[in-house]
C-alpha positions, 0 to 999 in steps of 0.5 A: 586693377582688375587687369592686375588681378586678371593677369595674376590668376592665370595659370603659370605657364608649365613650360617654363623654368618654372613648370621644368623645375618642378617636372624635373624634381618630380621625375628624379626625386618623387618617382623613383620613391613611389614608382614600381618596377613594372613602371620602370621598366614597361613604360617609362624606360621605353619613352625615355628611350623613344622620346629622345629618339624622336627629339633627334629627328624633329632637329632633322625633319621638324627644324631643318626640314628633311625627311628621313626613315632611317632612323631606326638604323642610327639607334642600331648604329648606335647601341652596337657602336657602344657594345663594341667600344665596351667590349673591345676597349677595357676599361673604357668608362661607360659615358666615353662609350656611349658618347663615342657611339653617338659620334659613330653614329653622327658619321653615318648620318653625315653619309646618309645625308649626302644625298640631302645635297641634291634630293628634297621631299620624298626622294630624300626620305627614299634615299634614307631607306639605303642606310635602313637595309645597308645597317640591316645588312651589315649587322647580319652579315658582319659578324665581329659587329656582335662579336661573332653571335650567329644570330646577331644578338648582343647582351648589354654591359654593366650599367656602372658609372663612377662606381655607381651601379644602375642595374635595377629597374629604378636604376636604369630609368634614373640612368635613361632619365640623366641622359635625356635630360642632358640632351634635352637641354642641349637640343634646346641650347641648339635650336636658340642658337644661330645653328637652330635658326640656320635649320629653320631657314631651311626648312622655311625657303631655302633659296632666301636662306641661301641669299642672306648667307646660310651655308646650306649645304653644310648646314644640312650635312650638320643637320643629319649628323646632329639628328644622328648624334642624338638618335644613336644615344637613344639607341644605346638607351633602348639596347642597354636600359630598356631590353638588355639584350637586342637584336638587328630585327629590333631595329628594322623598318617598323621602328623607323615609321615609329619614330616618325609617327612620334615626331609628326602626333607630338608636334614637328618643330618643338621639342616637347612634341617628341615626349608628347609623342612618346607618350601616345606611343608607348602608353596607348598600347599598353592602355589597350593590351590591359582593356583586352585583357580584361575583357569578359568571355576570352578575349583576343588573341595575341594576333588580333590583339596587336592588330586591334591595336594598330587599328586603334592607334592609327585612327586615334593619329588621323582624329588628332591631326585632323583636330590639329595638323600640328601635333599634340603640343599645338593642342597643348597649347590651344587648352592652355590659352582657353584656360586663361582668364581674359585680361 
């Protein structure tokens, strides 16, 4: 009897079906009712786009164990592909444009993943820089990609799906949330499928995976394609739903490192780690900016404030990883276990 009472008193697992349902109901129902335009435009929409990019990279790095430093390049491929599909195919529905952009990014990721058949570890990471530099060069040199814009800047098409407009801040948030929710469910099903188990197998022990029949080369290329597909759609959200206009410099190497930090700080090999890491990366700089604005005196100028943000962010990342190398997801799990009553 005592054991039964203790078990019933344990807090519910927020990562279970009930917790996910409550989270989705809050995100789709409550937040749009009470949120401000600032909340949607400055916090939630960039958070969703970066979380999706982190989710895509986690499929590659966290689950398959393949390191990449070219995530921003695939974001750019997705953004510019969706722009060109919408521009050059009249009447093409927006969801089809986004899906097509993801497929173009997947094809680019497939090509960029070819060195993974020969290289490993940091050598592979360095090889992915080629994709980063090539995409940046192409966007600046091939005018057709940006509709012959001298600066390479593109403007987002109207966000209209089946006659419904998502042009305001709340609509762009709901549009991004829907896309992220659908792709997260797809990723959740993927990592629990035989394909997901193959990804983990080549991450943990590639030779053993090959012995038991896993087609290592095909699985690695598939990991690059799937990851780039998700990251490419994240680039569409970043350009179309968040910035509304974007230039090639917005997808530079710093963006790739930012996505990598999201995966590391959130937790490798866990889907929710991408969301925890994105929340950390998005919210913390905003909080530091607000803190700098309310300091007595003249406060900090923009350059000093940006440097302080980088220093504090780096120090906190180091502190979290020293405390829990598996990231915020593992830290949250540990805190949840401590809150439960003993059986």
